[in-house]
C-alpha positions as CSV (number, residue, x, y, z in Angstrom):
1,M,-167.7,156.4,-172.7
2,N,-170.1,159.2,-173.4
3,E,-171.6,159.4,-176.9
4,N,-170.5,163.1,-177.2
5,R,-166.9,162.0,-176.5
6,V,-166.9,159.4,-179.3
7,E,-168.6,161.8,-181.8
8,G,-166.2,164.6,-180.8
9,L,-163.1,162.4,-181.4
10,A,-164.5,161.3,-184.7
11,K,-165.2,164.9,-185.7
12,E,-161.7,165.9,-184.6
13,A,-160.2,163.2,-186.8
14,K,-162.3,164.1,-189.7
15,G,-161.3,167.8,-189.3
16,S,-157.6,166.8,-189.2
17,I,-157.9,164.9,-192.4
18,K,-159.9,167.7,-194.1
19,E,-157.2,170.2,-193.0
20,A,-154.4,168.1,-194.4
21,I,-156.2,167.7,-197.7
22,G,-156.7,171.4,-197.9
23,K,-153.0,172.0,-197.2
24,L,-151.9,169.4,-199.8
25,T,-154.2,170.8,-202.5
26,G,-153.7,174.5,-201.6
27,D,-157.4,174.9,-200.9
28,T,-157.5,177.4,-198.1
29,T,-161.3,177.1,-197.7
30,T,-161.1,173.3,-197.1
31,E,-158.1,173.8,-194.8
32,A,-160.0,176.4,-192.7
33,E,-163.1,174.2,-192.6
34,G,-161.0,171.3,-191.3
35,K,-159.5,173.5,-188.6
36,V,-162.9,174.6,-187.5
37,E,-164.2,171.0,-187.5
38,K,-161.2,169.9,-185.5
39,V,-161.7,172.5,-182.8
40,A,-165.4,171.7,-182.6
41,G,-164.6,168.0,-182.2
42,K,-162.1,168.8,-179.4
43,A,-164.8,170.8,-177.6
44,Q,-167.4,168.1,-178.0
45,A,-165.0,165.5,-176.8
46,A,-164.1,167.6,-173.8
47,A,-167.8,168.1,-173.0
48,G,-168.3,164.3,-173.2
49,K,-165.3,163.8,-170.9
50,D,-166.8,166.2,-168.4
51,I,-170.1,164.4,-168.5
52,D,-168.3,161.0,-167.9
53,T,-166.5,162.5,-164.9
54,A,-169.8,163.9,-163.5
55,E,-171.5,160.5,-163.9
56,D,-168.5,158.8,-162.2
57,V,-168.7,161.2,-159.3
58,Q,-172.5,160.8,-159.0
59,K,-172.1,157.0,-158.8
60,K,-169.9,157.3,-155.7
């Protein structure tokens, strides 16, 4: 599993938690930051997945 994929999944989880905390506390800034972090994590994980796929194809 590509390092970008792992880091992206972690960032996505952290963003989800941050977003939830923002919702619970009514802090729209924290909520928005969490949403942004979650999307960035999804993008990073997707890039890592693409790299993994490319490496698998290259090995064949």
